[in-house]
C-alpha positions in Angstrom: -17.4 -3.9 16.6 -17.9 -6.6 14.1 -18.4 -4.8 10.8 -18.5 -8.1 8.8 -21.8 -7.8 7.0 -20.0 -7.9 3.7 -17.3 -10.4 4.7 -14.9 -7.6 5.7 -14.6 -6.3 2.2 -12.8 -3.2 3.4 -10.0 -5.5 4.8 -9.6 -7.3 1.5 -9.5 -4.0 -0.4 -6.9 -2.6 2.0 -4.8 -5.8 1.7 -5.0 -6.0 -2.0 -7.3 -9.0 -2.3 -10.6 -7.9 -3.7 -10.8 -11.2 -5.6 -10.4 -14.1 -3.2 -6.8 -15.2 -3.4 -7.9 -18.8 -3.0 -9.7 -18.6 -6.4 -6.5 -17.3 -8.0 -4.5 -20.0 -6.4 -6.9 -22.7 -7.5 -6.8 -21.5 -11.1 -3.0 -21.5 -11.0 -2.9 -25.0 -9.7 -5.4 -26.2 -12.2 -3.4 -24.8 -15.0 -0.2 -26.5 -13.7 -2.1 -29.8 -13.4 -3.4 -29.6 -16.9 0.2 -28.9 -18.1 1.3 -32.1 -16.4 -1.5 -34.0 -18.2 -0.2 -32.7 -21.6 -3.3 -30.5 -22.0 -1.5 -27.4 -23.1 -4.5 -25.6 -24.8 -6.7 -26.1 -21.8 -3.9 -25.1 -19.4 -3.2 -22.0 -21.5 -6.9 -21.0 -21.3 -7.0 -21.4 -17.6 -3.8 -19.5 -17.2 -5.2 -16.7 -19.5 -8.2 -16.3 -17.2 -6.0 -16.5 -14.1 -3.8 -13.7 -15.5 -6.8 -11.5 -16.4 -8.2 -11.9 -12.9 -4.8 -11.1 -11.5 -4.7 -7.9 -13.5 -8.3 -7.0 -12.4 -7.2 -7.7 -8.8 -4.2 -5.4 -9.1 -6.3 -2.7 -10.7 -9.0 -2.8 -8.1 -6.3 -2.7 -5.4 -4.8 0.4 -7.0 -8.3 2.1 -7.1 -9.1 1.1 -3.6 -5.8 2.2 -2.1 -7.6 5.4 -1.5 -8.0 5.3 2.3 -11.1 7.5 2.0 -12.8 4.8 -0.2 -11.8 2.1 2.3 -13.3 4.1 5.2 -16.5 4.5 3.2 -16.8 0.8 2.5 -16.0 0.1 6.2 -18.8 2.5 7.3 -21.3 0.7 5.1 -20.3 -2.7 6.6 -20.5 -1.4 10.1 -23.8 0.2 9.5 -25.2 -2.9 8.0 -23.9 -4.9 11.0 -25.6 -2.4 13.4 -22.2 -1.4 14.8 -22.9 2.2 13.8 -26.1 4.0 13.0 -27.3 5.9 9.9 -25.9 9.2 11.4 -22.4 7.9 11.6 -22.6 6.5 8.1 -23.9 9.8 6.8 -21.1 11.6 8.6 -18.6 9.3 6.8 -20.3 9.9 3.5 -20.2 13.7 3.9 -16.4 13.4 4.8 -15.9 11.2 1.8 -17.5 13.6 -0.6 -15.7 16.6 0.9 -12.3 14.8 0.6 -13.1 13.8 -3.0 -13.9 17.4 -3.9 -10.6 18.6 -2.4 -8.7 16.0 -4.4 -10.0 17.3 -7.7 
């Protein structure tokens, strides 16, 4: 099964990388480069955005570390990739809702 219709989002959520880590890395390097060019204000602004994205990434990771949510996202990807049908997706959706109700 391929399941990659949405670039394997469920794997990124599960691994703590909802925001592409390359974006974060590039911003970090950009800020460092600006520091070396004596452009502190610009470097600080890039670093501020980097740190905000890092916080968002961490928060999304915390929210997504609910295996039920990851399974739902996975089912959407697999359905869109034609690896499963609507029936399997709907089964996963029903399970998700039931598990969510139990957790309340």
